[in-house]
Each structure stands twice: as structure tokens, then as C-alpha cells.
N, C-alpha and C positions, 0 to 999 in steps of 0.2 A: 503493501499500499503506499509506503514511503517512497519508493522508486517512482511509481507512479503519480505521486502526487493526490493519492486518493485519501480523503478523511471520513471519519464516521460524522452522521449528521445528528446523532443524539448528544445531548451535553454528557460530558463525564463529571461524575461528582467530585469535589473535592474533599478529601478524607483528612487533611492536615489543615485546620484553621487555627491559627494562634491565638490567644488573649492576651494583649498587651499589658492588662492588669495583674495576669498570673506571675509568679516567679519561675525563672527558667534556670536549670541546673547545668554545670559544664558536661561535656562529653569525656567520660572517663576511659574511654577506650582509644584515645587519641595515640597512645604509644604503641598501640597495635601496629600502627604503619610502618615497622621495619626499621626502627631506629634503635641506638645502642641501650634505650633504656625499655625496649620493647616489653609489653604485657603477653606472658605467654599463658593462653586460656588452654589449659591442658586436663582439665577434669569437669564433670558434671556440677550442675549447681553452683558454678563460679560466676556465670554471666548468662541471666535470661534476657531476652529482649521481646517485645511485642509491636504489633502494628495493625492497621486496619484496612481492608481493601473492599472494593465493591464487585458484586457480581450482578451482571445483568440478566433480569429474567424477561419473559414476553410481555410483561407491564411492569415498567420501572426496574428499581434496584433494591437489593439487599446488602446488608454490611458484614462482612466477616472479620472478627478478630482472633487472633490467637496469640500463643506465648510459646517460644521456642528456645531449647537449651543451645547455646552457641556450641559447645565443645562437642556434643552429639548429635546435633540437629535434629533432636526429638521434639514432636508438638506435644508439649504437655497440657495445653488445654485448649479450646476453641470454642466459639460461640456466633451463631448465625442470627442477624436482627433485622426488622425493617427499620428502626432507628439508629441513629449515630450519636448517642447521647453517653453521658459517663457511665450510665448503668451497663453498658456493653464492654468497657473497659474494666470496670471494678469487678463486674462478673467474672470474667476470664481470668482476672488475677487472683480472685479469691479461690476459684476453683483449682489453680494450678498448687496455691498454696497450701490447700486443704489435702492434696493428693501426694506432693512431692516436699522434700527437704528445702527451705526457703535458700534462695541465691544469695551471693555477696553483692552482686551488682545486678540492678535492672535497667535496662536501656529502651527508651523511647524516643519519639519525635518530640516536637514541641508543640503538639496540637493540644486544643484546650481540654481535651478530654484528659490528657497525660499530666497537665498542669493544674488540673481542678483539685481543689482541697481534700475531697474524697477519695481520690486516687492516690494522691501524695501521702495522705495520713495512714494509709494501708502500709506502706514502704516504711514510713518512719516509725509506726507501732512495731514492725517485724525487723527494725534495725537494718535494713538494707541500703546500701547506697544507691544514690538516684543518678542515672546519667542521661543526658540527652543528645540527640543529634545537633550538630551544628544547623542553622537556618538553611533551609533548601539543600542538605545535603543528604539524600536518601541513601547513599553508599555508606554513610556511617553505620546503618541497620542492615548491611548487606546480607546477612544469613536468613532473615525472614524474607528479603525481598525477593532472595534467590528461591526461597519456598513458595511465594507467590508465584513466580514464573512457570515453574513445574506445576503447580496447581492448576493455574488457569490454561496452560498448552497441553497438558495430558489429561484433563478432566474437564473443567468448566467451559472451555471452547467447543470440544466435540460433541459434549453431551446437550450443551445449549437447554440448560433446565427452564422449565415453563414457571413453576411455582416454589415458594420459599421452601414447601414440605420436601419436593424432589430434590431440591438443591441441599437441603439439611441431610437428606439421607446418602445422596450421591457423593458429597463431600466428606461426609462421616467415613464410607466405606473407602474413599480414597487416602484420608489421614490414616486410616487402622492399617492399609495396606503399606504404605508409606513408612509407618513407624516399625512394624513388624517383618515386612517381607522385601521390601526395597534394599538392594545392596548401594552401598556409596563409596565410591573410589575413595574419597578424602577419608573415609573410616575404614579404609583396608578391606575394602567390601564386606563390612560387616552392615548390620541394619542399625538404624538408631537405638530401636531398643536394647539391643544386644550389647551395644557399647555403653549405653547409658546405665543399665542395671550392672555391668560389668565394672565400671567406674565406680559406682556408689558400693558396691561390695568390696572394692579395694581400699576404698575410704575407711569402712566400718573395721576392716580386718587391721589397718594400719593404726587406728585409733585403739583399738584392744591392745595391740603390740605395744604402743605407747603407755596406757595404763599399765601394762603386766612390767615394763621395764621401770616405772616410777615406784610401783608397789615392792619390786624386788630390791 
């Protein structure tokens, strides 16, 4: 479409709308960009990130939010909604925290849903460091951006969902396969679930060994 100068006639929803009155937080993963102080993300629950994307249906759009673990690429939680308010982002965050150990860092863009008091308070209450993309820098949240691309090209576009019910069922199946069956080259051809739970088990083992060393 780009080469032929073709553009879609329908307006694309804007999922990142900043609120100038809300506090913004620095991007804590900047050192990840290959400098001498590089942040090595090498374990699950070290960094989580989230984002919102839109899904086009026959009549209008719905919005998909998800939380991903940066190290293992595992989708920890997701939610589909016909509204793009703070309840969407807080809901998917709470679900991830209920099911998994909390992360050290949580990264988002500067959208008003993520800078809202309700969302920030959840992170503060759980003593999670808050990181936000630089303004207009989608690549700062590259891990989930890559997942959105895979989801849309492999599932959403080919399936052309008509209703939110169809989309919820189909996307749920895709994410389940993505987590449990899809082999990732960057994970040495393991699945996100395999890498996540292997990493968590290793952390538990190491913690026990440390406790035994202290006790002895």
C-alpha cells in the first residue's frame, strides 16, 4: 500500500493521548541501547511492559491491552474492551499481578491511562519502579510492539473479526498458542512459557541456596 500510495479511508484511533497535567516518569531502560552501562535483562519479572492497540471490526473498533514479560516474551495478561479508559489498563495490570510475581520495572508510554492516578498508585503500592517511553518513541517499548505486529499479521488481519465476541475468542486462542507452542529464535527455540517458568524456578532454587548458606 505504501509503494502504491494507497491509504485506508477509515480513521485510525489514537491510542496514546497524553494528559499535560499528569506527572511523567523517566525511561529507565535507556541504558539497554548498547552502552557501557547496559542494563542486562536476563530474568523473568525483571521488566514488564504494556500497551494498547486497536482491533478493527465490521462496525467500529475495540481496544486490546496486554502485559508482556520482556525477558521471556510471555503474555502475562490481556483484556479486550470497547472503551479505552483507565479501567482497561488497571484491569490488565491487576490481573498480571494476581497471577505472577511482581516485576522490578514496569514500562509504558505516556498515555493518559498510564499516567492516571489509579494506574500509578497500583505500581507505587507494589513498590514497582515506573518507566515511561520518551515522547513519540514507540521503539522504547519494542517488545510489545513486536508482539502486536505478530498478532495482527498472523491472526487479526487474516481472520477479519466481525464482533468483539469473535475477536475475544480468536485472540485468546492465538495468545495461548503464542505462549505455549510458538518457538522463538531469540529464546533458543523455546516457548515463552518454557522460558518464563524455567527462569522463575531457577530464581526460587537460587534463593533457597542463599538461605541455606546463610543458615549454615
